[in-house]
N, C-alpha and C positions, 0 to 999 in steps of 0.2 A: 504494500500500500504506500509506503514511503517513497519508493522508486517511482510509482505512478504519479504521485503528487509532485515530485521533483520534476519529472518530465513535463507534466502539465504546466508547471510554473515557467519552465524554460520555453515551452511552446507559446504561452501567452506573452511572455516578454519579447520573444522574437517576432511575433505577429505585429507588434506595434510599428515596426519599420517597413512592413510589406504592404503591397497594394491590397486593399480590402477585398476586391473582387477575386483576386488570385487565391486568397486564404479561404474565402467562402466556398470556392470550388474544390479546395484541397482538404478541408477539415469538415467532418461531420459532427456538429456540436452535440447531437444526441448521444454520441459515444463517450463524451468527456466524463460523465459521472459513473460510467460502467466500471465495476470492479472485476478485474481479470487477473487470473493467476497465470503469469507467463513463465515459460521455462527459462532457466538461467544460462542457456548456451549463447555463444557469440556467433552470429551470422549477420553482420551489419547490413542495414538497408538505409538508403537515403530517401527520406520522405519528400513529398512534393512541397513541403514547407521548408526544405533545405536543412533539415535537422537529421543527424545520424542517430539511428535507433539500434539497440543491441541486436534485435531480430524483428521479424515482421509482426510478431505478437505485440511487442511494445509499441510499434507504429499503429497497429489497429487500436490498441487500448487508448492511444492519444487522439484517436478520431481521424487519423490520416487515411485517406481513401486510395492513394496511389503512391508507389515507391519504386525504386530501382535497387538492384543488388549492389552491395558495396557501400562504403562510407561516402558521405558528401565531400565535395572538394572545397 
């Protein structure tokens, strides 16, 4: 739960500098409050919000709707 809240805070902070339309297409706000137990393996993905997540489960838990394999640049 602490990791989810930490990721959520980072997501919110990073969204302040992005174009609102891009974020609204990238993030599903209905997923933000969802409690998800994600596995602790590392298989990094780059979310459409340009944040690197440990794996796709953490990206989904943050409400990210699309991502690519690997860390963000």
